[in-house]
C-alpha positions in Angstrom: 179.4 129.3 198.5 181.7 132.2 199.2 182.5 130.9 202.7 185.4 128.6 201.8 187.1 131.4 199.9 187.1 133.6 203.0 188.5 131.0 205.5 192.3 132.1 205.0 192.0 134.8 207.8 192.6 131.9 210.2 196.3 132.1 209.3 196.5 135.6 210.6 195.0 134.4 213.9 197.8 131.8 214.2 200.6 134.3 213.6 203.1 135.3 216.3 200.9 137.7 218.2 200.3 138.4 221.7 197.6 136.5 223.7 195.5 139.7 223.9 195.1 139.7 220.3 193.6 136.2 220.3 190.4 137.3 221.8 190.0 140.1 219.3 190.9 137.7 216.5 188.3 135.3 217.7 185.7 137.9 217.9 186.6 139.1 214.5 186.5 135.7 213.2 183.1 135.1 214.8 181.9 138.3 213.3 183.1 137.3 209.9 181.6 133.9 210.3 178.4 135.5 211.3 178.5 137.8 208.3 179.4 135.0 206.0 176.6 132.9 207.4 174.2 135.9 207.0 175.4 136.5 203.5 175.1 132.8 202.7 171.6 132.6 204.1 170.6 135.7 202.2 172.0 134.2 199.0 170.2 131.0 199.6 167.0 132.9 200.4 167.4 134.9 197.2 168.1 131.7 195.3 165.1 130.0 197.0 163.0 133.0 196.1 164.2 132.9 192.5 163.6 129.2 192.4 160.1 129.7 193.9 159.3 132.3 191.3 160.6 129.9 188.6 158.5 127.1 190.1 155.5 129.4 190.3 156.0 130.4 186.7 156.4 126.8 185.8 153.3 125.8 187.7 151.4 128.6 186.0 152.7 127.4 182.6 151.8 123.9 183.5 148.4 125.0 184.6 147.9 126.9 181.4 149.2 124.0 179.3 147.0 121.6 181.2 144.0 123.9 180.6 144.9 124.1 176.9 145.3 120.4 176.9 142.0 119.9 178.5 140.3 122.3 176.1 142.0 120.6 173.1 141.0 117.2 174.5 137.4 118.5 174.8 137.6 119.8 171.3 139.0 116.5 170.1 136.3 114.6 171.9 133.6 116.9 170.4 135.2 116.5 167.0 135.3 112.7 167.4 131.7 112.7 168.6 130.6 114.9 165.7 132.7 112.7 163.3 131.1 109.6 164.7 127.7 111.2 164.3 128.5 112.2 160.8 129.8 108.7 160.0 126.7 107.2 161.4 124.5 109.5 159.4 126.6 108.8 156.3 126.4 105.1 156.9 122.6 105.4 157.3 122.4 107.4 154.2 124.6 105.0 152.4 122.5 102.1 153.6 119.4 103.9 152.6 120.8 104.8 149.2 122.0 101.2 148.7 118.5 100.0 149.7 116.9 102.5 147.2 119.4 101.4 144.6 118.5 97.8 145.2 114.8 98.6 145.0 115.4 100.6 141.8 117.4 97.6 140.4 114.6 95.3 141.3 112.1 97.7 139.7 114.4 97.9 136.6 114.6 94.1 136.5 110.8 93.9 136.8 110.3 96.6 134.1 112.9 94.8 131.9 111.0 91.5 132.3 107.8 93.3 131.5 109.4 94.9 128.5 110.7 91.5 127.4 107.2 90.0 127.8 105.7 92.9 125.9 108.3 92.6 123.2 107.6 88.9 122.9 103.9 89.6 122.8 104.5 92.3 120.2 106.6 89.9 118.1 103.9 87.2 118.3 101.2 89.7 117.4 103.4 91.1 114.7 103.8 87.6 113.4 100.0 87.0 113.5 99.4 90.4 111.9 101.9 89.5 109.2 100.2 86.2 108.6 96.9 87.9 108.3 98.4 90.5 106.0 99.8 87.7 103.9 96.4 86.1 103.8 94.7 89.3 102.9 97.5 90.0 100.3 96.8 86.6 98.7 93.1 87.3 98.7 93.8 90.7 97.1 96.0 89.0 94.5 93.2 86.6 93.7 90.8 89.6 93.4 93.2 91.4 91.1 93.9 88.3 89.1 90.2 87.6 88.8 89.7 91.1 87.6 92.5 90.9 85.2 92.3 88.4 82.3 95.9 88.9 81.0 98.4 86.1 81.6 101.4 88.5 81.8 99.9 90.5 84.6 99.3 87.2 86.6 102.9 86.2 86.1 104.1 89.6 87.2 102.0 89.4 90.4 103.5 86.0 91.2 107.0 87.2 90.8 106.3 90.2 92.9 104.9 87.9 95.6 108.1 85.8 95.6 110.2 88.9 96.0 107.9 90.2 98.8 108.6 87.1 100.9 112.2 88.3 101.3 111.3 91.8 102.2 110.8 93.3 105.7 107.7 93.9 107.6 107.3 97.5 106.8 107.8 96.9 103.1 105.3 94.1 103.3 102.7 96.4 104.9 103.4 99.0 102.3 103.0 96.4 99.6 99.8 95.2 101.1 98.5 98.8 101.1 99.5 99.2 97.5 97.8 96.0 96.6 94.7 97.1 98.4 94.6 100.3 96.5 95.2 98.3 93.3 92.4 96.0 94.2 90.1 98.9 94.8 91.0 100.4 91.5 90.5 97.0 89.8 87.1 96.5 91.5 86.1 100.0 90.5 87.1 99.3 86.9 85.2 96.0 87.1 82.2 97.7 88.5 82.3 100.3 85.8 82.7 97.6 83.2 79.8 95.6 84.7 77.8 98.7 84.8 78.4 99.3 81.1 77.7 95.7 80.3 74.5 96.0 82.3 73.4 99.0 80.4 74.2 97.2 77.1 72.4 94.1 78.3 69.4 96.1 79.4 69.3 97.8 76.0 69.6 94.5 74.2 66.9 93.0 76.4 64.7 95.9 75.8 65.3 95.7 72.0 64.7 91.9 72.1 61.5 92.3 74.1 60.3 94.9 71.6 61.2 92.6 68.7 59.5 89.7 70.5 56.4 91.9 71.0 56.5 92.9 67.3 56.9 89.3 66.2 54.0 88.2 68.4 51.8 91.0 67.0 52.9 90.2 63.5 52.3 86.5 64.0 48.9 87.2 65.4 48.1 89.4 62.4 49.4 86.7 60.0 47.3 84.1 61.7 44.3 86.3 61.4 45.0 86.9 57.8 45.6 83.2 57.3 42.3 82.3 58.8 40.6 84.8 56.7 42.2 83.6 53.5 41.5 80.0 54.4 37.9 80.8 54.9 37.8 82.6 51.6 39.7 79.8 49.8 37.6 77.0 51.3 34.8 78.1 49.0 36.9 77.5 45.9 37.1 74.1 44.2 39.4 72.2 41.8 43.1 72.5 41.0 43.0 76.2 40.6 41.6 76.6 44.0 44.5 74.5 45.5 47.1 76.5 43.6 45.6 79.9 44.6 45.4 78.7 48.2 49.1 77.8 48.2 50.1 81.1 46.6 48.1 83.0 49.1 49.6 81.2 52.0 53.1 81.9 50.6 52.3 85.6 50.2 51.0 85.8 53.7 54.1 84.2 55.1 56.3 86.3 53.0 54.7 89.6 54.1 54.9 88.5 57.8 58.5 87.6 57.6 59.3 90.8 55.7 57.6 92.9 58.4 59.6 91.1 61.1 62.9 91.6 59.2 63.6 88.0 58.0 64.1 88.8 54.3 66.6 86.0 54.0 63.8 83.6 54.0 62.6 84.9 50.6 65.2 83.0 48.7 64.2 79.7 50.2 60.6 80.4 49.8 61.2 81.5 46.2 63.0 78.3 45.5 60.3 76.4 47.2 57.7 78.2 45.2 59.5 77.6 41.9 60.1 74.0 42.7 56.5 73.6 43.9 55.4 75.4 40.7 57.4 73.1 38.5 56.2 70.1 40.5 52.6 71.5 40.1 53.1 71.7 36.4 54.5 68.1 36.2 52.1 66.6 38.8 48.4 67.0 38.2 47.1 65.1 41.1 45.3 66.9 44.0 46.9 64.7 46.6 50.5 65.9 45.9 49.4 69.6 46.0 47.8 69.1 49.4 51.0 67.4 50.7 53.1 70.3 49.4 50.8 72.8 51.1 51.1 70.9 54.4 54.9 70.8 54.1 55.0 74.6 53.4 52.8 75.3 56.4 54.9 72.9 58.6 58.2 74.5 57.4 56.9 78.0 58.1 55.7 77.0 61.5 58.9 75.2 62.4 61.0 78.2 61.2 59.0 80.7 63.3 59.1 78.3 66.2 62.9 77.9 65.9 63.4 81.6 65.7 61.3 82.2 68.7 63.1 79.5 70.6 66.5 81.0 69.7 65.3 84.4 70.8 64.0 83.0 74.1 67.3 81.2 74.7 69.3 84.3 73.9 67.2 86.4 76.3 67.6 83.8 79.1 71.3 83.6 78.5 71.6 87.4 78.6 69.6 87.5 81.8 71.7 84.8 83.4 74.9 86.5 82.5 73.6 89.7 83.8 72.6 88.1 87.1 76.0 86.4 87.3 77.9 89.6 86.6 75.8 91.5 89.2 76.4 88.8 91.8 80.2 88.8 91.0 80.3 92.5 91.3 78.5 92.5 94.6 80.7 89.7 95.9 83.9 91.6 94.9 82.6 94.8 96.4 81.8 93.1 99.8 85.1 91.3 99.8 87.0 94.5 99.0 85.2 96.4 101.7 86.0 93.6 104.3 89.7 93.5 103.2 90.0 97.3 103.4 88.4 97.3 106.9 90.8 94.6 108.0 93.8 96.3 106.6 92.9 99.6 108.3 92.3 97.8 111.6 95.7 96.0 111.3 97.5 99.2 110.4 96.0 101.0 113.4 96.8 98.1 115.7 100.4 98.0 114.4 100.8 101.8 115.0 99.4 101.4 118.5 101.9 98.6 119.3 104.8 100.6 117.9 103.8 103.7 120.0 103.5 101.5 123.1 106.9 99.9 122.4 108.5 103.3 121.9 107.0 104.7 125.1 108.2 101.7 127.1 111.7 102.0 125.7 111.8 105.7 126.6 110.5 104.9 130.2 113.2 102.3 130.7 115.9 104.7 129.4 114.7 107.5 131.6 114.5 105.2 134.7 118.1 104.0 134.0 119.4 107.6 133.6 117.6 108.7 136.8 119.1 105.9 138.8 122.5 106.6 137.3 122.2 110.3 138.3 121.2 109.4 141.8 124.1 107.0 142.2 126.6 109.6 140.9 125.3 112.3 143.2 125.5 110.0 146.2 128.9 108.8 145.2 130.2 112.3 144.9 128.7 113.4 148.2 130.4 110.7 150.2 133.5 111.8 152.4 136.9 110.4 151.6 137.0 108.4 154.9 134.1 106.3 153.7 135.2 106.1 150.0 138.8 105.0 150.9 137.8 101.4 152.0 135.7 101.0 148.8 138.7 102.2 146.7 
């Protein structure tokens, strides 16, 4: 590039010189040209060397950049492969968790259906138990009403029953228990009353049997005395004998009745004796005296027979009432025992059903909470690249 700037020496060669100087000028010019060419070639060589160094440096840089690019590409490929593997694993885990969630949902549905069935069964059984409790309560009411003889207490029980129809199940169970305790107390009171009546009846029966025994013994003694007097009086004759016979019979009957305790018969016998005495004074015939004697004997026999009959009837009535009271007491006792056993069984069964219902409800709640925790953990562990499409 410096050669054109050094070409002006040709003007010196063309100057007005001698021909001898032309050769020297030519040689100089050739020398200069050779120098210029050598200089230009050296410059070009230097430039080429520099350009070669630059190209070498550039090639080195390109090689380094390509190596870095290849390493980065390998890293990107590895990262993409690992990302794909992770995505596949996460997709598998997500599918598995979804499958587990579906299974848990199906199990929850099945358990919910079972719980609904159990709840319906519990409701039906509770209804049956409540019906049975109402029936037992009605029977307890009848027991208490039969034990009580007061009209006001019966009216009170009926009003309580009407109010109980509007109450809840627990209050009805508590009311049934209270009525069972009340029935037990009433039956206990009835049993105690029956026991006292039984003692009194036994005492009265014993006293009546003793009186009957005494009456029988006294009647036998009176009959023996009567036979002895009749034998002694049969020997007598005339009106005096008839009058003495009648007086003796009246005295025998009077003593017998006084021994037994029937002193009230004395007035009637006295009146009969006075009347018979006046009649004896007015009537003198033996036929009328014999008729009066027979009437006295018949009246005494009928009176004793009527008294004995009344005593026997009273004894039989007392025995019958005693047997009826004992049978009623036994029936009430057996009925109360049966009702108390039924009530205890029903209360235990109701408690068992309530415990089962509470356990099932707790299991359902725990299962739901566990599924919710699993879903939350899986949801939080998902990467953003998977969660973004869902969002």
